[in-house]
N, C-alpha and C positions, 0 to 999 in steps of 0.2 A: 349583518355587517356592523362592525364596531366603528365608533367615532374615533378618529385619530386624536391622540393626546396633543396638548398644546405645544409641547416641545418637539414633536415628531417632525421629520423632514417632509412628510406629506402636506403639512400645513404651511404653505408659502404665501406671502403677501407683502405689500409694501411696509417698510419700517417707518414709523412716524415719530418725529421728535416732539413729544407732548409739551416740552418747555415752550416751544413756539406758540402752541395753541393756548397753553395756560396763561401766558402773558397777554393774550388778546381775547380771552373768553368773554369779557364784558362787551366787546365789539362785535360778537357773532350773533346775528339774528337767527333765532331758532326756526326750524321748519317742522311741520307735522311729520314729515317723512324722515327727518333727521339730517345730519350732515356727515359727509365722508371725512374722517380724520386725515386720511392721506391727502385729499384735495385741500383741506384747510392748511395742512403743513406746508404744502407747495406754495400756496398763496401767501402765507405769512412769511415764508422764507424769502420770497421775492420782495415782499413789502419791506422787510427789514433791510435788505440791500438798497432799495430805493430810498428809504427813509435816511439811511446813513449817508447816501449821496447828497440828499437835500440839505441835511445838517452840515455836512462838510462844505457845501457851496455857500451856506449862510455864514459859516465861520470865516471863510476866505473873504467874503464880501465885507463883513464887519471889520476884519483886520485891515483890509484895504482902506476903508473909510477912516479908521483910527489913524493909520499911517498918514493919510492925506491931511487930516485935521491937525495932527502933531506937526507936520511939515509946515502947514500954513501958520500955525501958532509960532513956531521957531522963527520963520521968515517975516512975520508981521503982516502977512497977507490977510485979506478979509476971508471969513469962513463962508462956506456954501450956504445957500438959503436954509433957514431953520436951525442952523447950528451957531450957537453963540460962543461956545468954547469946546475943548476936547471932550469934556464929560457929557455934553449933549449927544454925542455919537452913541454913548452907552445907553442913554435914556430913551432912544427912539424906539 
């Protein structure tokens, strides 16, 4: 019995985006039995979505703090604790 060629239709399996794995390869702990590329691809694809969400939330929170500090500065109000001027918001 002959082994099917790589491009043959008999060889089916999950398609893995190795760019996801490549960007995270230093974070993958090796196992003696190896790791499934398909499983890693699914994990890192979800992790990228979650990371983007966290970054976006941080950006929105920073923008809100900047807007509040600018408003207080314009209106002559005292800044919140730990903030002396608008630039302190950036340095936290």
